[in-house]
N, C-alpha and C positions, 0 to 999 in steps of 0.2 A: 474620721478614722480615729480613736484612741491608739488602737493598738499599734506596734511594728509590724512591719512587713515579714510574711513568715521565712524562714530559712526556705530554701530550695535542697530539695533532696531527693537525689538522684537513685534509680533503682541499684538494687540492692543493699540499700541504706534499712534499717530495720523499723518496722511499726510494733506498738503496743495497743493493742485491745482490751480493755477491762470489759469483761463479759463474752459469754462464750455459746450465744444460743442463735438463733437465726440470722439474726441482724449481723452478727459477729461473722457467720460462716460466710453470708454472701460476701462482707466487705472482705475477708482474707480472700476470698477466691478472686476477687476485682485484683487488689494488692498483689497477690500470687502472678495473674497474668499480664501484670505491668512491671512483672520483675523485682518487687520487693520482697524482703524476708517478713516476716509477722510471728510474735509471741504474743500470746492467749493467756488471762487469767479469769479463771474461773473454778468456784468450789466443785462441779462435779467431776469426776475425771472422764477423760474422752467426749469429752463437748461437741456439739455440731461444728463450733467451730476452731475447736483444738483438734479436729481430726483431721481438717485441710490446714491447718497454720504449722510453721518450722516447731514450734515449741507450746505447749500449756504449762504455766505456772497453776498446780490444783493449791489452791487457796480461799478461802473466804475475802468477801470485797472489804470487810472490816480488819481484814490485816495487813498494817502499814510496813510492814518489815516486807511484807509480799508485793504492796504496791511501788514500794522504791524498788525492789528488787528487778521489777517487771520495768521501771523509767530507767534502771541502770542499764539495761540489755538493749535497749531501744532508743533512738530519737526522736521521736514523737510520740504522745498517748494521746487517744481519742478514747469514747466507751459508747456500747451500744445501747443501754437503758440508763435511766435518771437515780436509780435508787444505791447511791452511792455518797459517801461522806464526803460532804463539801470539805469540807476541813481538812481531811487525809492530801483531797488535790489542791488546795490551798497552801499547803505543807511543800509538796512537791512545786509547786510552781515556785516559791519563795527563794526552793534551793536549786532553781536555773532550769528545772524540765518542762518542756513543751507540751501544754496540752490543748488540744481545739475539740469542742469548744472549752471556753474557760472555766474557773472554779464560779467565777462571780454570774453567768451564764446560768450555769446549773443552779446555782443558788437561788436567782430570781424564778427560774421556772420549774424547779423542784416542788416548791408549796404553793398550791393552785390558787389561795388566798391572794398572796403576794405575786405572783402572776397578773391575775386578775388585777390587782389595784396598779399593777404600769399600765397593763392594757386601758384600763379607765383615763389613767392621768394623761397618756398621750391621745385620748379621743377615741379611740376604738371601741366598739358597740360590743358590749356582753351582755349573758344574761343577768337580772339583778341578783344580787348575793350578801348575805352577811355573816360574820364569824357569830358560832355560836358557845356560847357558855354554860348554859344552864337549859334546863328543859322547859322554863317559863320563856325564855327566848327563842326557842324551838317553836313552840307552841304560837305565839306571836306571830311569827314569819309565816308558818304554817297558813294560819288565817291572811294573812297580809298575802299571799302569793293565792288564793281563792282555794286552800285545802288542798293542794295539789303541790309537794316538795322533792328535790332530788337533795339528801342529805348527805355528804362527802368526805372522807379525810382528804385534810389539808396536802399530805404528802404520801406517797407511799400506794395509790389506788392506780388498777390499770385492768384490760380486759373484763371491766364489771367487777373487781373486787375492790372494795371501799367507796362503794357508795351503791345508795338505796333510794328506789321512787317511795314517797309518802304520800299515798291518796286515802288515809284513813286515820282519822281523830283516834282509834282504838290503839293503833299502832306507834304512835309517839315515843311513848315512854320507853318501850320494848328497842325500837329503832335508836332512839337516844343512849339506851345501857348497851346496845352492842358496839357502840364506838366510843364509849367510856374508857377515859384515860390518855385520848389520840384528839389532837386538834383538829376539829370540824367546821367545817361551814354546810349553810344551807341556800341553796340554789333555786331560781325560780326555773318551774316547768318549759321548756319553750314545746310550743306545738306546732314543729318546723314542717316544713311542706320538702325539704331536701338536707340531706347531711352531704356537706362535699370538704375538699380538702386539697390541698395543695403543697408541693415541695417547693421549698426556694433555697439556692444555694448561692453563699456568699464568700466571697474570698477578699483581697485586700485592694482589687480594682474593680468589681463589679458584682453584680447579680441577676444570678440566671432563675426566669419561673418556670416550672413545667404546667404540664396542660393540669386544669381542673380533673379531677376523679371525682362522680357520685358515688358514696360508699352507701351499703346498707348492711344493717347490724342487727342482731338478736341478740337478747339478753345480754347488750352491751360486748358482742364479741362481734368484729366485724367479718360477715357472709362473704362480700362482694362488692368489686370496684367497677363502672362501665367510666372508660375515656373515650372522648372526651365528655365531659358530664353536659348534659343537658338542661343549660342555662341560659337566660337571653345575655344579649352583647353586655347590656349595661349592669348586670350582674358581675359578670366576668371581671369589667373595668375595676368595680368597688372592688370585688377581691385582689385584685393584682395592686392597686393603691395601696388597701390596707396591708396587705404583706410587706410591700416594700417601706412602710414605715415601721413595722413589728422590726423587722430585722436591721434594721437601719436604728433604730431603736437601742436594740441588744448591741449592736457595735461589738460584734463576734464573728468567728471563720466558724465556717461548717455547712451541714446540711440541717434543714430544720422542716416540720411538719407542723403547718397552721390548719386547723379543724374548724370548720364555720358551720350556722344553723343558717339557713333561709326558711323564712315563716313565711305566714299567706300573704303578708303586706310587703312583701317582698324585700324587707328588714333581712339585713346580713350581719350577722353576731357570731364574734370569734368563742370556739368552744374550747381549744385546750392548745399549747402548745408543745411540741416535742422537740428538744434540742439532737436533734439525730436522722438518721434514714427512720423510713415508718413502712407499717404493713402497707397500705393503701399506694405505695410508691413502688410495690413491688413489679406493677407493671412495665416500668420505667428500663427494666433489665431487657427485654425484648422489644419494648414497643418503643423506645425512644433512640436518638443516636448516642446518648452518654448518660447511662443508669444513673441512677441516685446513690448507689454503692462506688461504682467508678469516679462518680462526681467529687464526693468526700474524701477519697483518697487523695485525686487530682489536688484539693485545697489544702489539705492537711501535710500535703509534701511540698506545697509551693508552686505548685504546676497550674499553667491556665486554665479556667474554666471551661469542660465539653460543652457542645450544643445540651439544650433539652430538648428539641425540637420532637416532635411527635410520627414517626414512621407510618401509623397507621392504626383505625382505630380499634380499639383493647378492649377484653374483660379479663377482670382478673380473679379467680375464686378462691378462697383457699381450703385446704385439706384439712378437715377436724377429726379427733378421734370421737369414736361413737361410744354409747353408753353398754355395748356388750362387750368392749375391750378396756380393760383393765391393766396394762403390764406390757408385756414384750408382743410385738405383733408381727404379720407379716401382709406384703399388699399385694391383691393381683389386678392383673387386667392394663397394667401398662401399656403391655405389646397391643392393645387396643386404642389407647391416646395418643400412643405413638405414629399411628396410621392415618392420624387426622393431621390436615396440610397444616401449618404454621399456628399448632398447639404446641404447648411447651407444658414440662413436665418438670416439677422439683421436690425433691423429698430432702427433709434437713438432718437426715441423722440423728434425730433423737431415738434413744435405746427404748423408752416405754411410750403408750399411748394410754389417755384416758378420756372420757366423755369432753368433747368439744375442746380438746386442746390441740393448738395448729404443730401438724407435724410435714406441712407441705404447702405447696400452692400449684393452679393451674391458671396459666396466661394462654388465651387464645387471640389472635387478632387478624383482620378481613378488613372488608372494603367500607363495611358500616357496623356502627356500633351493635346494631340490631342481629347481624351474622354472626358478629366475634362472640356474642353473649350466646345466642344459640349452641356454636361450637363448644362453647367452654362446658356448656349445662353438660350436653353429650359426653362429652370428655369424661366430665364427675362421675356421670351416671353409671360409666364403665369400670371405676376405681371399685375395688372392694379390700377393706381391712378387716383382717381377723387375728 
C-alpha cells in the first residue's frame, strides 16, 4: 500500500460529501447515526442528501471556490458519483485536504477506455473494445464484432445515458453523429446469461467482500437485484479473486462496486467499476451486518471495517417513476407495504418524478431468495405514484 494510514476521526468530526443524490442521502443517514456532522455540496437546493445533512452548500460541481469551502468546513471529503473535475480534487489534495477515494482513482475509473486498459493490463478479462476516432473505424469495428456493438462515451455515461447498442448498418452514421465532439469507444456486445455485481470495501488493513448480487436491467436501468446470486461456487471464487486483484491495483481506500457479465461458456468479464456505493448494494442496509454506506463512513474516518455478512436472502427493487407523472408527485399504498413482515420501504426525498427516475427502493428479506423476491413484488404492486 502506497497510501498513508487514514487519520482516525471520532464522532462529532465533520464529513464532506460531494453530491446530494440518494447515495449521498444514505451516506449522510449512516454518518449521522454514528454521530458525525455532515456538509453536502449539490447544485439543487434541498437535495435528497441536503435534507438530512447538517448543512448544504448549494453550488455547481465545477465551482472550485465552493469545493474549497466544503473542504475547509470538513475533516475528510468523499463523493457519491464520478462526474467531478479530477483536477479540482487534485488541487485540494495538494493543499492538504483528505479525499477518499483519491483523485488518482477517480481519474482512472472516470474514463471507461482508461479503466478498461487498466483491467486488461492486470490480466482481468473484459469485453473487447476500441477507441473510435472516425466513422470508418466504427464501421470496421461493427463488422469485426459481427454487426452488433455498444457505442459508449468514454466519460459521463450512467443509467443508459452515454451508450447506444447498434445492430443495423444504417444506424452507424446517425449514432456516430449523436456522440460527435466526445471521446467514444466501441465495445463488443456480450451475450451474457447473467449480470452480477459485488461490493468491495478496502481500508489500510484489509478487504471485505459482500455477497454477490444478481442484477436485472431494462433499458440499462437496474430494476432489481437478488442476493445471493444464483451462480456456481467456482464462478463465485473467480469473482472474489478478480475483485481483490482490482482493488489491490487501485491501491486506494473506500467502497467500490464491480459489475460482471457471465456468458454461456461461464466466462466472467468485468463490465465497469464504480468508486463509491452502488444501487445494486442497497440490499446491504437491511440485509448485511454492516451496510455499504456504514462501511464507507467507517473507512473514510479511519475506523475498522464492519462485517459484510449476509443476514438472510434478499430481493431489492427500485421504485421508478412512471410515464404518467412528470413533476411533483405523491405516493400511496405504503401502509400496505409496511404490513409485510421484513419488507423495507425507502423513499429518497426527490422533489420531482419522471419516467424511469429512481425515487426509492424496496428490500424484502426471507429464508430463501424466491420467497424474498415474491414478497418484494407484492410490495411493489401495492405502491402507487400519482
